[in-house]
KEVOPA-760013 format. One line per 2 residues: number of its first residue (from 1); their letters; for each residue x, y, z of N, C-alpha, C. Coordinates in steps of 0.2 Angstrom, whole numbers. Layout:
N
NUM) a) X,Y,Z,X,Y,Z,X,Y,Z; ...;
end
This chain:
99
1) xx) 5,-19,60,3,-15,55,2,-19,49; -4,-19,46,-5,-22,40,-6,-17,34;
3) xx) -2,-18,29,-2,-13,23,-5,-17,17; -10,-15,14,-12,-18,7,-10,-13,2;
5) xx) -6,-16,-3,-4,-12,-9,-9,-15,-15; -12,-11,-18,-17,-13,-24,-14,-10,-30;
7) xx) -14,-15,-35,-12,-13,-42,-16,-16,-47; -14,-15,-53,-18,-18,-59,-19,-26,-59;
9) xx) -13,-29,-58,-14,-36,-58,-11,-40,-52; -8,-36,-47,-6,-39,-41,1,-41,-41;
11) xx) 4,-41,-47,11,-43,-48,16,-37,-48; 14,-32,-51,19,-26,-52,21,-23,-45;
13) xx) 18,-25,-40,20,-22,-33,24,-27,-29; 25,-33,-32,28,-38,-28,35,-36,-26;
15) xx) 39,-33,-31,46,-30,-29,45,-25,-24; 40,-21,-24,39,-15,-19,38,-18,-12;
17) xx) 34,-23,-12,33,-27,-6,39,-29,-3; 44,-32,-7,50,-35,-4,54,-29,-2;
19) xx) 54,-24,-5,58,-18,-3,56,-15,3; 49,-15,4,46,-12,10,48,-16,16;
21) xx) 48,-23,15,49,-28,20,57,-27,22; 61,-26,18,68,-25,19,69,-18,23;
23) xx) 65,-13,21,66,-7,25,63,-7,32; 57,-11,33,54,-12,39,59,-16,44;
25) xx) 63,-21,41,68,-25,45,73,-20,48; 76,-16,43,81,-11,45,79,-7,51;
27) xx) 72,-5,51,69,0,56,67,-4,62; 67,-10,62,64,-14,67,56,-13,68;
29) xx) 53,-12,62,46,-11,62,42,-18,60; 37,-19,64,34,-26,63,28,-24,58;
31) xx) 28,-27,52,23,-25,47,21,-32,43; 15,-32,41,13,-37,36,11,-33,30;
33) xx) 14,-35,24,12,-31,18,10,-36,13; 5,-35,9,2,-39,4,1,-35,-2;
35) xx) 1,-38,-8,0,-34,-14,-6,-39,-18; -11,-35,-20,-16,-39,-23,-19,-34,-29;
37) xx) -23,-38,-34,-26,-34,-39,-32,-30,-36; -33,-24,-40,-38,-19,-37,-45,-23,-37;
39) xx) -46,-28,-41,-52,-31,-42,-54,-36,-35; -49,-37,-32,-50,-41,-26,-49,-37,-19;
41) xx) -49,-31,-20,-48,-26,-14,-53,-28,-8; -59,-30,-10,-64,-31,-4,-62,-38,0;
43) xx) -58,-42,-3,-56,-48,0,-51,-47,5; -47,-41,5,-41,-40,9,-41,-34,13;
45) xx) -46,-29,11,-45,-22,14,-47,-22,21; -52,-27,23,-55,-26,30,-49,-28,35;
47) xx) -45,-32,34,-39,-34,39,-33,-29,38; -34,-24,34,-28,-19,32,-29,-13,37;
49) xx) -23,-10,39,-23,-4,42,-23,2,37; -19,1,32,-18,6,27,-19,3,20;
51) xx) -22,6,15,-22,4,9,-19,9,4; -14,6,0,-10,11,-4,-11,8,-11;
53) xx) -13,13,-16,-14,11,-23,-8,12,-27; -7,8,-32,-2,9,-37,-4,15,-41;
55) xx) 0,19,-44,-1,24,-48,-6,22,-54; -5,16,-57,-9,14,-62,-16,13,-61;
57) xx) -18,12,-54,-25,12,-53,-28,18,-49; -24,23,-49,-26,29,-46,-34,31,-47;
59) xx) -36,29,-53,-43,31,-54,-48,28,-50; -46,23,-46,-50,19,-41,-50,22,-34;
61) xx) -46,28,-33,-45,31,-27,-52,33,-23; -56,37,-26,-62,39,-23,-67,33,-21;
63) xx) -67,29,-26,-71,23,-24,-69,19,-18; -63,17,-18,-60,14,-12,-60,18,-6;
65) xx) -59,24,-6,-60,28,0,-67,28,2; -72,28,-2,-79,28,0,-81,21,3;
67) xx) -77,16,0,-79,9,3,-76,8,10; -70,12,12,-67,11,18,-65,18,21;
69) xx) -71,22,23,-70,28,26,-66,29,32; -65,23,36,-61,24,42,-54,21,41;
71) xx) -52,20,35,-45,18,34,-41,23,30; -35,24,31,-31,29,26,-31,25,19;
73) xx) -33,28,14,-32,26,7,-29,31,3; -23,30,0,-20,35,-4,-16,31,-10;
75) xx) -14,35,-15,-10,33,-20,-3,34,-19; 1,29,-20,8,29,-19,11,34,-24;
77) xx) 16,38,-21,19,43,-25,22,40,-31; 21,43,-37,23,39,-43,31,39,-44;
79) xx) 34,43,-41,42,43,-42,44,37,-37; 41,37,-31,43,32,-26,41,25,-29;
81) xx) 36,24,-32,34,18,-35,38,16,-41; 40,21,-45,44,19,-51,51,17,-49;
83) xx) 54,20,-44,60,19,-41,60,13,-36; 54,10,-35,53,5,-30,57,7,-24;
85) xx) 55,13,-21,58,15,-15,54,13,-9; 55,7,-7,52,4,-1,52,8,5;
87) xx) 58,11,6,58,15,12,53,21,13; 53,24,7,48,30,7,41,28,7;
89) xx) 39,23,4,32,20,4,31,18,11; 35,14,14,34,12,21,33,18,26;
91) xx) 38,23,25,37,29,29,31,32,28; 28,33,22,22,36,21,16,32,24;
93) xx) 16,26,23,11,22,27,11,23,34; 17,23,37,17,24,44,14,31,46;
95) xx) 16,36,42,14,43,43,6,43,43; 3,39,38,-4,39,37,-7,36,43;
97) xx) -4,31,46,-7,28,52,-7,32,58; -2,37,59,-1,41,64,-4,48,64;
99) x) -8,49,59,-12,55,58,-18,55,63;
end
């Protein structure tokens, strides 16, 4: 499973990527998670299974959903993002893939 996290500069989600990787290891789930700035979404989205936007770029949601209609694209829950809750964000990404 490939998960793309999109944020304003690509750096604010680095900690969240680490937390999600820790949660995946504990669950025994094989994932590849990357974080990139919203401006480079076209360079990384094709190889992603799920695209999650940081709350600070939620205004790009409809645009990115329109660009990738066959992929789940959603905004990360603001509370989970703020708390850097990698487990909940990972669980949400898995849930989106299983819809």
